[in-house]
DOROFI-176426 format. One record per residue (C-alpha): residue number from 1; residue in three letters; chain; x, y, z. Coordinates in nm, 2 decimals. Example, Ala and Ser with C-alpha at 12.3 -4.5 7.8 and 13.67 -1.06 7.14 Angstrom:
DOROFI-176426
PT   seq   type   mol       xx       yy       zz
PT     1    ALA     A     1.23    -0.45     0.78
PT     2    SER     A     1.37    -0.11     0.71
//
This chain:
DOROFI-176426
PT   seq   type   mol       xx       yy       zz
PT     1    MET     A     2.46     1.04     3.51
PT     2    LYS     A     2.16     1.15     3.70
PT     3    ARG     A     1.95     0.89     3.89
PT     4    LEU     A     1.60     0.95     4.00
PT     5    VAL     A     1.35     0.71     4.16
PT     6    THR     A     0.98     0.76     4.17
PT     7    SER     A     0.64     0.58     4.14
PT     8    SER     A     0.41     0.64     3.85
PT     9    VAL     A     0.48     0.93     3.61
PT    10    VAL     A     0.81     1.11     3.65
PT    11    ALA     A     0.96     1.45     3.57
PT    12    VAL     A     1.33     1.45     3.52
PT    13    ALA     A     1.59     1.72     3.60
PT    14    VAL     A     1.90     1.67     3.39
PT    15    LEU     A     2.18     1.91     3.32
PT    16    PHE     A     2.35     1.93     2.98
PT    17    SER     A     2.68     2.11     3.02
PT    18    SER     A     2.78     2.09     2.65
PT    19    ILE     A     2.49     2.31     2.52
PT    20    ASN     A     2.38     2.67     2.59
PT    21    LEU     A     2.10     2.76     2.84
PT    22    SER     A     1.81     2.78     2.59
PT    23    ALA     A     1.92     2.45     2.44
PT    24    LYS     A     1.93     2.30     2.79
PT    25    GLU     A     1.58     2.41     2.86
PT    26    SER     A     1.46     2.27     2.52
PT    27    LYS     A     1.64     1.93     2.58
PT    28    LEU     A     1.51     1.91     2.94
PT    29    GLN     A     1.16     1.96     2.81
PT    30    MET     A     1.21     1.69     2.55
PT    31    ILE     A     1.34     1.44     2.82
PT    32    GLN     A     1.05     1.52     3.05
PT    33    LYS     A     0.80     1.47     2.76
PT    34    SER     A     0.96     1.14     2.65
PT    35    VAL     A     0.98     1.00     3.00
PT    36    LYS     A     0.62     1.11     3.09
PT    37    LYS     A     0.48     0.96     2.77
PT    38    GLU     A     0.65     0.62     2.83
PT    39    ALA     A     0.55     0.61     3.19
PT    40    GLN     A     0.19     0.69     3.10
PT    41    SER     A     0.20     0.42     2.84
PT    42    GLN     A     0.33     0.17     3.10
PT    43    SER     A     0.07     0.28     3.36
PT    44    LYS     A    -0.22     0.19     3.13
PT    45    LYS     A    -0.19    -0.17     3.26
PT    46    PHE     A    -0.33    -0.04     3.59
PT    47    ASP     A    -0.71    -0.03     3.60
PT    48    LYS     A    -0.98    -0.01     3.86
PT    49    THR     A    -0.95    -0.38     3.95
PT    50    SER     A    -0.58    -0.33     4.03
PT    51    GLN     A    -0.67    -0.05     4.27
PT    52    GLU     A    -0.93    -0.27     4.45
PT    53    LEU     A    -0.67    -0.54     4.49
PT    54    LEU     A    -0.42    -0.28     4.63
PT    55    VAL     A    -0.68    -0.20     4.90
PT    56    ALA     A    -0.72    -0.57     4.98
PT    57    LEU     A    -0.34    -0.61     5.00
PT    58    HIS     A    -0.32    -0.31     5.23
PT    59    LYS     A    -0.57    -0.47     5.46
PT    60    THR     A    -0.35    -0.78     5.50
PT    61    PHE     A    -0.06    -0.55     5.60
PT    62    GLN     A    -0.29    -0.38     5.85
PT    63    ALA     A    -0.39    -0.73     5.98
PT    64    LEU     A    -0.02    -0.81     6.04
PT    65    SER     A     0.02    -0.49     6.22
PT    66    ALA     A    -0.29    -0.57     6.44
PT    67    LEU     A    -0.14    -0.90     6.53
PT    68    GLN     A     0.18    -0.73     6.65
PT    69    TYR     A    -0.04    -0.55     6.90
PT    70    ASN     A    -0.23    -0.86     7.00
PT    71    LYS     A    -0.54    -0.73     6.84
PT    72    ASP     A    -0.64    -1.07     6.70
PT    73    LYS     A    -1.01    -0.98     6.65
PT    74    ASP     A    -0.92    -0.67     6.45
PT    75    ALA     A    -0.68    -0.88     6.24
PT    76    ILE     A    -0.96    -1.13     6.16
PT    77    LYS     A    -1.20    -0.85     6.07
PT    78    LEU     A    -0.94    -0.69     5.84
PT    79    LEU     A    -0.85    -1.03     5.67
PT    80    LYS     A    -1.22    -1.10     5.62
PT    81    GLU     A    -1.26    -0.76     5.45
PT    82    ALA     A    -0.96    -0.84     5.23
PT    83    ASP     A    -1.10    -1.18     5.15
PT    84    LYS     A    -1.43    -1.02     5.05
PT    85    GLU     A    -1.24    -0.78     4.81
PT    86    PHE     A    -1.05    -1.07     4.66
PT    87    ASP     A    -1.37    -1.28     4.61
PT    88    SER     A    -1.55    -0.98     4.45
PT    89    VAL     A    -1.27    -0.93     4.20
PT    90    LEU     A    -1.24    -1.30     4.12
PT    91    LYS     A    -1.62    -1.33     4.08
PT    92    LYS     A    -1.60    -1.06     3.81
PT    93    ASN     A    -1.31    -1.23     3.64
PT    94    PRO     A    -1.24    -1.59     3.75
PT    95    ASN     A    -0.95    -1.63     3.51
PT    96    LEU     A    -0.73    -1.37     3.67
PT    97    LYS     A    -0.37    -1.48     3.72
PT    98    LEU     A    -0.10    -1.21     3.76
PT    99    VAL     A    -0.25    -0.87     3.82
PT   100    PRO     A    -0.03    -0.56     3.84
PT   101    LEU     A    -0.05    -0.36     4.16
PT   102    GLU     A     0.21    -0.08     4.13
PT   103    ASN     A     0.50     0.02     3.92
PT   104    ARG     A     0.83     0.20     4.01
PT   105    VAL     A     1.04     0.40     3.77
PT   106    GLU     A     1.41     0.45     3.81
PT   107    LEU     A     1.57     0.69     3.57
PT   108    PHE     A     1.94     0.69     3.49
PT   109    ALA     A     2.02     0.99     3.25
PT   110    PHE     A     2.37     1.01     3.10
PT   111    GLU     A     2.45     1.38     3.06
PT   112    GLY     A     2.69     1.36     2.76
PT   113    SER     A     2.68     1.31     2.39
PT   114    ALA     A     2.76     1.00     2.18
PT   115    ALA     A     3.11     1.14     2.14
PT   116    ASP     A     3.15     1.16     2.52
PT   117    VAL     A     3.05     0.79     2.55
PT   118    LYS     A     3.30     0.69     2.28
PT   119    VAL     A     3.59     0.88     2.45
PT   120    ALA     A     3.49     0.71     2.78
PT   121    LEU     A     3.50     0.37     2.62
PT   122    GLU     A     3.84     0.43     2.47
PT   123    SER     A     3.97     0.54     2.81
PT   124    VAL     A     3.83     0.22     2.97
PT   125    ALA     A     3.99     0.00     2.71
PT   126    LYS     A     4.33     0.16     2.78
PT   127    LEU     A     4.29     0.13     3.15
PT   128    ILE     A     4.19    -0.24     3.13
PT   129    LYS     A     4.48    -0.31     2.91
PT   130    ASN     A     4.71    -0.17     3.18
PT   131    HIS     A     4.52    -0.37     3.45
PT   132    LYS     A     4.38    -0.05     3.61
PT   133    THR     A     4.05    -0.23     3.65
PT   134    GLN     A     3.91    -0.02     3.93
PT   135    ALA     A     3.98     0.31     3.75
PT   136    ALA     A     3.80     0.16     3.45
PT   137    ARG     A     3.51     0.06     3.66
PT   138    ASP     A     3.46     0.42     3.79
PT   139    ILE     A     3.43     0.54     3.43
PT   140    MET     A     3.19     0.26     3.33
PT   141    ILE     A     2.94     0.30     3.61
PT   142    PRO     A     2.79     0.63     3.48
PT   143    LEU     A     2.76     0.49     3.13
PT   144    LYS     A     2.39     0.42     3.16
PT   145    SER     A     2.09     0.60     3.03
PT   146    GLU     A     1.76     0.43     3.07
PT   147    MET     A     1.42     0.39     3.24
PT   148    ASP     A     1.40     0.09     3.46
PT   149    ILE     A     1.03     0.02     3.51
PT   150    THR     A     0.95    -0.24     3.78
PT   151    THR     A     0.60    -0.37     3.81
PT   152    LEU     A     0.47    -0.56     4.12
PT   153    PHE     A     0.21    -0.83     4.05
PT   154    ILE     A    -0.02    -1.02     4.28
PT   155    PRO     A    -0.09    -1.39     4.18
PT   156    MET     A    -0.47    -1.42     4.21
PT   157    ASP     A    -0.45    -1.80     4.17
PT   158    THR     A    -0.27    -1.84     4.50
PT   159    TYR     A    -0.27    -1.52     4.72
PT   160    PRO     A    -0.65    -1.52     4.81
PT   161    THR     A    -0.62    -1.88     4.93
PT   162    VAL     A    -0.34    -1.76     5.17
PT   163    ILE     A    -0.58    -1.51     5.33
PT   164    LYS     A    -0.86    -1.77     5.37
PT   165    ASN     A    -0.61    -2.01     5.54
PT   166    ALA     A    -0.48    -1.74     5.77
PT   167    ILE     A    -0.84    -1.66     5.88
PT   168    LYS     A    -0.91    -2.02     5.96
PT   169    LYS     A    -0.59    -2.05     6.17
PT   170    LEU     A    -0.67    -1.73     6.36
PT   171    GLU     A    -1.02    -1.85     6.43
PT   172    LYS     A    -0.86    -2.17     6.58
PT   173    ASN     A    -0.63    -1.94     6.79
PT   174    ASP     A    -0.33    -2.07     6.60
PT   175    LYS     A    -0.17    -1.73     6.57
PT   176    LYS     A     0.18    -1.85     6.49
PT   177    GLU     A     0.06    -2.05     6.19
PT   178    ALA     A    -0.16    -1.76     6.07
PT   179    VAL     A     0.13    -1.52     6.07
PT   180    ALA     A     0.35    -1.78     5.90
PT   181    GLN     A     0.08    -1.81     5.63
PT   182    LEU     A     0.06    -1.44     5.58
PT   183    VAL     A     0.43    -1.37     5.55
PT   184    ALA     A     0.48    -1.67     5.33
PT   185    GLY     A     0.21    -1.53     5.10
PT   186    LEU     A     0.42    -1.22     5.06
PT   187    ASP     A     0.68    -1.43     4.88
PT   188    THR     A     0.43    -1.51     4.61
PT   189    LEU     A     0.42    -1.15     4.49
PT   190    VAL     A     0.60    -1.12     4.16
PT   191    GLY     A     0.82    -0.84     4.03
PT   192    GLU     A     0.91    -0.78     3.66
PT   193    GLN     A     1.14    -0.52     3.52
PT   194    VAL     A     1.15    -0.36     3.18
PT   195    VAL     A     1.45    -0.15     3.07
PT   196    ILE     A     1.38     0.13     2.81
PT   197    PRO     A     1.69     0.30     2.67
PT   198    LEU     A     1.64     0.68     2.71
PT   199    PRO     A     1.84     0.77     2.40
PT   200    LEU     A     1.60     0.57     2.18
PT   201    LEU     A     1.30     0.75     2.34
PT   202    MET     A     1.47     1.08     2.29
PT   203    ALA     A     1.56     1.01     1.92
PT   204    GLN     A     1.21     0.89     1.85
PT   205    ASP     A     1.04     1.20     2.00
PT   206    ILE     A     1.29     1.44     1.85
PT   207    LEU     A     1.22     1.30     1.50
PT   208    TYR     A     0.85     1.32     1.57
PT   209    GLN     A     0.89     1.68     1.66
PT   210    ALA     A     1.07     1.74     1.34
PT   211    SER     A     0.79     1.57     1.14
PT   212    GLN     A     0.54     1.82     1.29
PT   213    MET     A     0.74     2.13     1.19
PT   214    ASP     A     0.68     2.36     0.89
PT   215    LYS     A     0.86     2.18     0.61
PT   216    THR     A     1.00     2.51     0.49
PT   217    LYS     A     1.21     2.54     0.81
PT   218    LYS     A     1.48     2.32     0.67
PT   219    GLU     A     1.76     2.44     0.90
PT   220    ASN     A     1.56     2.38     1.22
PT   221    ILE     A     1.45     2.04     1.10
PT   222    SER     A     1.80     1.95     1.01
PT   223    LYS     A     1.93     2.04     1.36
PT   224    LEU     A     1.67     1.82     1.52
PT   225    VAL     A     1.76     1.53     1.29
PT   226    THR     A     2.13     1.58     1.38
PT   227    LEU     A     2.03     1.57     1.75
PT   228    ALA     A     1.82     1.26     1.70
PT   229    THR     A     2.11     1.09     1.51
PT   230    ASP     A     2.34     1.16     1.81
PT   231    GLU     A     2.10     1.01     2.05
PT   232    LEU     A     2.07     0.70     1.83
PT   233    LYS     A     2.45     0.67     1.81
PT   234    LYS     A     2.46     0.71     2.19
PT   235    ALA     A     2.23     0.41     2.23
PT   236    VAL     A     2.47     0.21     2.02
PT   237    TYR     A     2.78     0.31     2.22
PT   238    LEU     A     2.60     0.25     2.55
PT   239    GLY     A     2.53    -0.11     2.43
PT   240    TYR     A     2.15    -0.09     2.40
PT   241    VAL     A     2.14    -0.14     2.03
PT   242    ASP     A     2.35    -0.35     1.79
PT   243    GLU     A     2.45    -0.14     1.50
PT   244    ASN     A     2.47    -0.45     1.28
PT   245    SER     A     2.11    -0.54     1.35
PT   246    LYS     A     1.86    -0.51     1.06
PT   247    VAL     A     1.63    -0.28     1.25
PT   248    TYR     A     1.91    -0.04     1.33
PT   249    LYS     A     2.04    -0.04     0.97
PT   250    ASP     A     1.69     0.02     0.84
PT   251    LEU     A     1.64     0.31     1.08
PT   252    ARG     A     1.98     0.47     0.99
PT   253    SER     A     1.90     0.43     0.62
PT   254    SER     A     1.56     0.60     0.67
PT   255    ILE     A     1.72     0.89     0.86
PT   256    LYS     A     1.98     0.94     0.58
PT   257    ASP     A     1.70     0.95     0.33
PT   258    LEU     A     1.53     1.20     0.55
PT   259    GLU     A     1.84     1.42     0.55
PT   260    LYS     A     1.86     1.41     0.17
PT   261    GLU     A     1.49     1.50     0.13
PT   262    ILE     A     1.52     1.79     0.38
PT   263    LYS     A     1.79     1.95     0.16
PT   264    GLY     A     1.59     1.87    -0.16
PT   265    GLU     A     1.22     1.89    -0.23
PT   266    ASN     A     1.14     1.78     0.13
PT   267    LYS     A     0.89     1.51     0.05
PT   268    VAL     A     0.93     1.34     0.38
PT   269    GLU     A     0.59     1.21     0.49
PT   270    LYS     A     0.65     0.85     0.39
PT   271    ILE     A     1.00     0.86     0.54
PT   272    TYR     A     0.87     0.98     0.87
PT   273    LYS     A     0.61     0.70     0.86
PT   274    ASP     A     0.89     0.44     0.80
PT   275    ILE     A     1.10     0.59     1.08
PT   276    LYS     A     0.80     0.57     1.32
PT   277    ASN     A     0.75     0.21     1.24
PT   278    GLU     A     1.12     0.12     1.28
PT   279    PHE     A     1.14     0.29     1.62
PT   280    LYS     A     0.82     0.11     1.73
PT   281    SER     A     0.98    -0.22     1.63
PT   282    MET     A     1.30    -0.14     1.82
PT   283    LEU     A     1.13    -0.01     2.13
PT   284    ASP     A     0.86    -0.28     2.14
PT   285    LYS     A     1.14    -0.54     2.17
PT   286    PHE     A     1.26    -0.37     2.49
PT   287    ARG     A     0.91    -0.33     2.63
PT   288    SER     A     0.84    -0.70     2.58
PT   289    ASP     A     1.18    -0.81     2.72
PT   290    LYS     A     1.07    -0.86     3.08
PT   291    HIS     A     1.27    -1.04     3.35
PT   292    LYS     A     1.20    -1.13     3.71
PT   293    VAL     A     1.36    -0.92     3.98
PT   294    ALA     A     1.46    -1.01     4.33
PT   295    LYS     A     1.23    -0.87     4.60
PT   296    THR     A     1.53    -0.70     4.76
PT   297    THR     A     1.55    -0.47     4.46
PT   298    GLN     A     1.19    -0.44     4.36
PT   299    ASN     A     1.09    -0.12     4.55
PT   300    SER     A     1.10     0.04     4.88
PT   301    ALA     A     0.76    -0.12     4.98
PT   302    GLU     A     0.89    -0.46     4.91
PT   303    LYS     A     1.21    -0.40     5.10
PT   304    ASP     A     1.01    -0.31     5.41
PT   305    VAL     A     0.79    -0.61     5.36
PT   306    GLN     A     1.09    -0.85     5.33
PT   307    LYS     A     1.24    -0.70     5.65
PT   308    TYR     A     0.92    -0.73     5.83
PT   309    GLN     A     0.88    -1.09     5.71
PT   310    LYS     A     1.22    -1.20     5.83
PT   311    GLU     A     1.18    -1.05     6.17
PT   312    GLN     A     0.83    -1.17     6.24
PT   313    MET     A     0.87    -1.52     6.10
PT   314    GLN     A     1.17    -1.57     6.33
PT   315    LYS     A     0.97    -1.45     6.63
PT   316    ALA     A     0.66    -1.66     6.54
PT   317    ILE     A     0.87    -1.98     6.52
PT   318    LYS     A     1.13    -1.93     6.80
PT   319    GLU     A     0.94    -1.73     7.07
PT   320    SER     A     0.65    -1.86     7.27
PT   321    LYS     A     0.55    -1.51     7.38
PT   322    GLU     A     0.34    -1.28     7.18
PT   323    PHE     A     0.50    -1.04     6.94
PT   324    LYS     A     0.68    -0.75     7.10
PT   325    ASN     A     0.56    -0.40     7.00
PT   326    GLU     A     0.73    -0.26     6.69
PT   327    SER     A     0.69     0.06     6.49
PT   328    LYS     A     0.34     0.07     6.33
PT   329    GLU     A     0.46     0.33     6.08
PT   330    ASP     A     0.70     0.08     5.92
PT   331    MET     A     0.41    -0.14     5.82
PT   332    ILE     A     0.20     0.15     5.69
PT   333    LYS     A     0.48     0.25     5.46
PT   334    THR     A     0.47    -0.08     5.28
PT   335    VAL     A     0.17     0.02     5.07
PT   336    LYS     A     0.17     0.37     4.92
//
């Protein structure tokens, strides 16, 4: 299993040892295309407003950094600039609640076929039966093939108020309380994660490629259908899809009909349309199945923020002296 982490659209380098070089290149291109398409689809939620808010959030981090260096006036100026940005956005849309700021894509690509997964699962079952749990665990860990898309949201009904309160505290020379307000505000940022099974994306795009081919090239189309079927079966073995579910049964039935038509008169347009709708139904369920994620696992920016929050909050509460100098670069890293 290959693991790759990135922000925004990704290109994936995955090796497939079970197929020849030309096939490797073809499969790699298909994976890159599938992942890029999904990432672009997810990124549509980011608009100009989100970018404005990202700038405003960045200014709050700069303000915290300024406070580290006892540049209170600079901090107030930065916070007022951020406050102005927030007010501008809210004036345009007063009903804003959770607004996406950035997303992070982690890709886990399993290198083998559906048969490879099945063999691995059979081995795991035998090992567990003989109480060799750790050996079974080592086999299970790579059995993952998915895009994990984590989106960071800013709550516009609470975060701008935090900035206003921090400004008031600083203007009253209550630095400790201002810092406490700012770092507490970071806890209001929300992270949601969506898991998209890579085999389903692959199967969908492979069948779409087949639908665009010259209908007389039956052998080439048949090979693509076989490859897509293997990806679909892999999704079942990896536990992403229930083979007893109606949507899966409908999809498999449509693919079988497609295989028959390819060998016959090849009247496949309606079948391709049915398959497209069935894949959409299956994948939309994954796309809508969002769950909250802990800030410690959201993204590298949030990890830096949490580390900074812990250190600075402790100093603000326990120390009477001003903050000691720390690395300015650590704070700059928090917003990319």
